[in-house]
Steps between C-alpha positions, in 0.01 A plus 500: 500500500558820311232759516444522125417127490175588689394757240243361260518617134156371402200384703315172412203563282144443640322478165208697356219294661650523847556875458142548381356302791719689745403835366128413467447351849753719669351827379139394527561378856642834597213690332268305720707543816526874422117517510507319839801682652442858380141538384325289764642726772413812293147376452471452876650842571281680252165332525488329840744658757847659501569371855822291491353206686289405189792499262717321748229233558485432130885465470537278806226244401605510139859416614393212726276329240767554230769331719272204580415452127866505397608252769217256428505517116880528475551175674216325297644604164850369599330182610321437165769659284270749329484889474275541187160427646570727799600786285238480220186406695616708792513810285163432355347482849703790628361724229140397572545580875650852410196570280274421789619822686295695236197409719619741776386778264616849421334726773650607830351319797310685780723639770359258766744305716290176503443504127862581421619218723270242325605616157875477598446151636343394176779659292772341711338155471484517119848644476632206712343244267627673190849520660482130573443402134729769361787378721444141404519585134761773489720492814512119529455343163633771262798587719597134542469461115750791459749313725450184285570662170795734589861451612780714656594646161164673442325510841598852611387650169173301497427584860585869441264509203239327720554767768404782260171335396331673801606828357398416147168384641451832680572690179256298298228549771583875512486552126220255403271454802561759782249726338225273623625529857552871484147548387372264774404232252639228719264226377621533147856524626489169693301319227742596206820434699367174644435370148871530409640207719199282403579546131866443562433176684297377196794590264736331737314160449637503150852641539622443855716195559675366815879443488593163360730448801213536748434171685263415792669543840608173683347599838289227644206721615340830425573615847867431464492705186337796682730485806827456292584870519411541866725214640797630689747268325372607152528867606855456604588292181345774289572802714610724206146485360356631822760765526412619141128499599587719806667749269194524283287525819684808623481655152128423478420655841639822371281482194182393704539803735395742225369296204144449618470879555684603180205628301361703797852620593561642155154632428373620841823576702749619239229621266715448182422335170459130580529369142817701415683415822413128492571445128829686534600294808397171330691558172822619669513228758424237240787611272740505797389151617518331159850630429602385851352155451719428186807611689410276799486193286833587328715612790326332802222629727731548798634835367160666515356433848647796694461770229134401443411519866659843536314619193172411658587679826607813306171486308296495813673815645462686160122415475454600869647845423177577304381595855705818467381597153128438561286748303779552237395275219809460283754447785268257674438312176872474422596379843230249492615362164871488585434348856229270372721377215782415750266319738323307221813404312661379829204294583488349146868426498492347844218269386706395202818450716354305790236312301749375232752407771242300697407311178871408464482322835162325473538113482371319190121436517448738800421821323122488599572419860725800546246738345296450824793601711555797278146605524521508881828694510489712192117573462309438818746616761569839324130553444407418858791693667459803268127498588597571862795725423326733247196583721741581788695740270173650364355561856827637638574761222189515299358814336151606599275572198350846474120565498520591133681171422234301679220646291646325193650199692240389752665167567779690677265591776644378830820408316822663391689593191784241450834660596831540309676304768369176339771555228767567754434181692480301182855609422634440854363148508680415184833531675411190702547311178878540542506230767374206285692643204825454703443133542384449134815681371732263699373198316430660162813377317469150631130452381580673168800275436300182597204584275718589198689173544166312502417662166847421362563871435829485694758230580 
């Protein structure tokens, strides 16, 4: 087989309705997750307590409930052969639950240990329920639907576009809604952003359609459906899917080490302009990722794994070097932008690479089932592991806030400023991605050839 025979001149078209549904539910889902992943932790740190155990508790329980939801609902939607009701009605309920966080109010809570503990418990419980519904609608149903409607000629591009939705979501929140959070108007912030997925779910009832090729799974019982991806024989038969998920897991651990602390890191530790730095990183990394996604589909994903992993490691080191320019606004800002862009672009491209490759290996009618496995390895495990790793880094090399700082930031009492080393470890962990990437590269030409033959694009 000559190499140029595996180069695709033109990807298969998805159609306008599919693209609209993909952008609507993909972007709105990430807007809602951005509220949960970044702003819930910021709300806790600024109005309840900055102690890392509170943020970690939120992350851990959110991950556990999200994983359970994806496993249970993913198997169910495969069994009945439907994604649409899980996506549309799921988004409606997801938005309502997000709006409910407005009831926590705008004022900082009293600095009393018992009160703080009770508030954190209530917050964690609500977040867990919200994560359960969100994961059912987005991580299980929507992600399985993307597998249903794409193929090997367009998956890398589609998944890379999908991977930048979190960045676009962050920009939209920064430009349109962060003013509420910055002014301490958290009730308005949660109410408005919670309405968005609810409205999207209603729109979806009129435009969202399942793939015509989607059929109910032949498994005899629901338990068989749930357990499919956990059986040793099925793991061996579909080992490349699990290897891809491990690659995404290591990449996600790197992101989770610093992402929950991002806003506080930039605003309180680095003390540079948050909006300028974040928007610059988002735009630059998005452009890099989209361009790479097109090239991946055309020339094959296997050529990109190693360079992308090294890019992320380099970005972590560059962002960490802000430690040595602390107090110098422009050098710190530039290092943060360049380092952050490399880290973010690497994470986005890794998501596109491994996610698209995993979809290529998923058996017909099993897309929902494997979303549960993906949730455990790619979402839950990184969140849980990083929730132990990050506090360890923080306590080992943390910066002690000054008395002047505590006057304006009382939630940092008995806590620390988040250290630059979070960037460094995020970059170093990315290098572990090279291990699963090695195995994926070995089989890349075989799977590409087989999938192109199935589509009658090569002889």
